[in-house]
C-alpha positions, 0 to 999 in steps of 0.5 A: 821310728821307735818300733814296727811290729805285726799286729794279730790281723797281720797289719804293720803298726809303727810308732813314730819317734815324734809321736813318742817324744812330743805327745805320749812321753809328755802327756802319758808319761807312765807308758813304757815303749816296751809295753807299748810295743807288746801291746801293738803286736799282741793286744787282748782286744782290738776294738772299733767304737766310733761313739767313743773314738774320734768319729772323723777317723773311722779307720782308728782302733783301740788296742787293750790289754791288762798289765801289772801296775808299775807302782802298785800290786794291781793290774792296769789297763793299758790302751792305744789308739792305732790309725789304719788309714795308711799302711803301716798303721801308726800309734796316735797315743796310749795311756794307762787307766785303772778304770774300764770307763770308756771302753765300749764294743758298740762299733765292733770287737775286731779281735780277741786273743785266743786263749793259750792252751796248756 
């Protein structure tokens, strides 16, 4: 196991070593473990969108946030698919995108991070 954090809904989310080494690190090298752990514990949005996500897995949700681009002076979107079929939930994949294409709320917004007072 790489990490186990609690998301804003009080659910445990873990990243398995095999998922990191054989999926994310190979297919999405731009994703950093520390950034992914922060996303799982404190996303801006948690979306349930069965039209975009795998319809065969209705327990999957998409965690979304904005982060500074590691190579440019702009913001990018970090996205992770978390499957809550079992407890703890598991990171299925994660990736960084510069576009909002594919982000839909038709399945519902599960969570929105509250604005900080200050």
